[in-house]
C-alpha positions in Angstrom: 21.3 -35.3 -27.9 19.3 -32.5 -27.8 16.6 -35.5 -26.5 18.2 -36.6 -24.0 19.3 -33.2 -22.6 15.9 -31.9 -22.4 14.6 -35.2 -20.4 17.2 -34.5 -18.3 16.0 -31.0 -17.2 12.4 -31.9 -17.2 13.2 -34.8 -14.2 15.7 -32.5 -12.4 12.9 -30.0 -12.7 10.5 -32.2 -11.4 13.0 -33.8 -8.9 13.0 -30.6 -7.2 9.9 -29.2 -7.3 8.3 -32.6 -5.3 11.6 -31.5 -3.2 9.9 -28.1 -2.5 6.5 -29.4 -2.4 6.8 -32.0 0.8 9.8 -30.0 2.8 8.3 -26.5 2.5 4.6 -24.6 2.9 3.9 -23.9 -0.6 0.4 -22.5 -1.3 -2.5 -24.0 -2.8 -2.5 -22.4 -6.7 -5.1 -23.5 -7.5 -7.1 -22.1 -4.7 -5.5 -19.5 -5.3 -6.3 -18.9 -8.3 -10.1 -19.8 -7.2 -9.7 -16.7 -5.2 -9.1 -14.8 -7.5 -11.0 -15.2 -9.9 -14.2 -14.4 -7.5 -13.0 -11.7 -6.5 -12.6 -10.4 -10.2 -16.1 -11.6 -10.9 -17.8 -9.7 -7.6 -15.5 -6.2 -8.7 -17.1 -7.1 -12.7 -20.5 -7.3 -11.4 -20.8 -4.8 -8.2 -18.9 -1.6 -11.1 -21.3 -2.8 -14.0 -22.8 0.0 -15.7 -26.6 -0.3 -15.8 -28.2 -2.0 -18.8 -30.2 0.2 -21.3 -33.9 0.7 -21.3 -35.4 1.1 -24.0 
């Protein structure tokens, strides 16, 4: 019974996700993630401590 119940939930979730993606303005998560990674790298490079010179 667990296999059927799990696969049913998965298929229902997938169907709802497809419906929402087609009918609503859903943001591109990959593009949003890449933007935040770029911003984090920029902040890290800007506020990094200078290296000690021996």
